[in-house]
C-alpha positions in Angstrom: 204.3 171.7 152.5 207.8 173.1 153.2 208.7 169.9 155.0 207.6 167.9 152.0 209.6 170.0 149.5 212.7 171.3 151.4 214.7 172.1 148.3 211.9 174.3 146.9 211.6 176.0 150.3 215.3 176.8 150.2 215.1 178.3 146.8 211.9 180.4 147.2 210.2 180.2 150.6 207.5 182.8 149.6 206.5 180.7 146.6 206.0 177.6 148.7 203.9 179.7 151.2 201.7 181.1 148.3 201.3 177.5 147.0 200.3 176.3 150.5 197.8 179.1 150.9 196.4 178.5 147.4 196.0 174.7 148.1 194.3 175.3 151.5 192.1 178.0 150.0 191.1 175.7 147.2 190.5 172.8 149.6 188.4 175.0 151.8 186.3 176.1 148.7 185.8 172.5 147.6 184.8 171.4 151.1 182.3 174.3 151.3 180.9 173.3 147.9 180.5 169.7 148.9 178.8 170.6 152.2 176.4 172.9 150.3 175.6 170.1 147.8 174.9 167.7 150.7 172.7 170.3 152.3 170.7 170.8 149.1 170.5 167.1 148.1 169.5 165.8 151.5 167.7 168.9 152.9 169.9 168.7 156.0 168.7 172.1 157.3 165.2 170.5 157.7 166.7 167.4 159.3 168.8 169.5 161.7 165.7 171.6 162.6 163.9 168.3 163.4 166.9 167.1 165.4 166.9 170.3 167.4 163.1 169.9 168.1 163.7 166.3 169.2 166.5 167.4 171.5 164.4 170.1 173.0 161.5 167.7 173.5 163.7 165.1 175.1 165.3 167.6 177.5 161.9 168.9 178.4 160.6 165.4 179.1 163.6 164.4 181.2 161.8 165.9 184.2 159.0 163.3 183.6 159.5 160.0 185.3 160.3 157.1 183.0 157.7 154.4 182.5 157.8 151.8 185.3 155.6 148.8 185.1 153.1 148.5 187.9 153.2 144.7 188.0 149.6 144.5 186.7 150.0 143.6 183.0 146.4 144.6 182.1 146.9 148.1 183.6 150.3 148.5 182.0 149.1 147.4 178.5 145.8 149.2 178.5 147.0 152.6 177.3 148.8 151.1 174.4 145.9 148.9 173.5 143.5 151.8 173.7 145.6 153.7 171.2 145.7 150.7 168.8 142.0 150.0 169.3 141.1 153.7 168.7 143.1 153.6 165.4 141.5 150.4 164.4 138.0 151.8 165.2 138.7 154.9 163.1 139.9 152.7 160.2 136.8 150.5 160.4 134.5 153.6 160.6 136.3 155.0 157.4 135.8 151.6 155.7 132.1 151.5 156.7 131.6 155.1 155.4 133.3 154.2 152.1 131.2 151.0 151.8 128.0 153.0 152.5 128.9 155.5 149.8 129.6 152.6 147.3 126.3 150.9 148.3 124.4 154.2 147.8 125.9 154.5 144.3 125.0 150.9 143.5 121.4 151.2 144.8 120.9 154.3 142.7 122.3 152.5 139.6 120.2 149.4 140.2 117.1 151.4 140.8 117.6 153.3 137.5 118.3 150.1 135.6 115.2 148.4 137.1 113.0 151.3 136.1 114.3 151.0 132.5 113.8 147.3 132.6 110.2 147.7 133.8 109.5 150.3 131.1 110.9 148.0 128.5 108.8 145.1 129.8 105.7 147.2 129.7 106.4 148.2 126.1 107.0 144.5 125.3 103.7 143.6 126.9 101.8 146.3 124.9 103.5 145.2 121.6 102.7 141.5 122.4 99.1 142.4 123.0 98.9 144.2 119.7 100.5 141.3 118.0 98.0 138.9 119.6 95.1 141.1 118.5 96.6 141.2 115.0 97.1 137.5 115.0 93.4 137.0 116.0 92.3 139.4 113.3 94.5 137.5 110.8 93.1 134.1 111.9 89.5 135.5 111.7 90.3 136.9 108.2 91.8 133.6 107.2 88.7 131.7 108.4 86.5 134.2 106.5 88.7 133.8 103.4 88.6 130.0 103.6 84.8 130.1 104.0 84.5 132.4 101.0 86.9 130.2 99.0 84.8 127.2 99.9 81.6 129.0 98.9 83.1 130.1 95.6 84.2 126.5 94.8 80.7 125.3 95.7 79.1 127.9 93.4 81.4 126.9 90.6 80.6 123.3 90.9 76.9 123.9 91.1 
């Protein structure tokens, strides 16, 4: 800072030194605040912990030999395919279980509705039988009434 403002340095060197310390102190505080905000916003402490775990795992696995193909494609791909096939199998099993649950709910619902429908049909049949009997009685009464009416007319004309 003294090199940037030599005339001020000549007049009051202590003042320039205080200004420089103040500027550096303020910059340091601003940088610390920005770093703290980044840590809070992006949860860097968690990311750094994960990075440390990955580093530890990678250094531990360095003693393992790297994958080298055997030359037999089927043998080389089998472990990867087994993992994929196992995941697909688990997915299919979950879907089958879900479908079975849905089917069970539907069967219960259909059974209940069928029972209600059969009960309604039986009530309808009983009511229809009653109506037929009532209709037969009315027809019989009408025939009797017609016969009586005819007899009355015959008696009046005689």
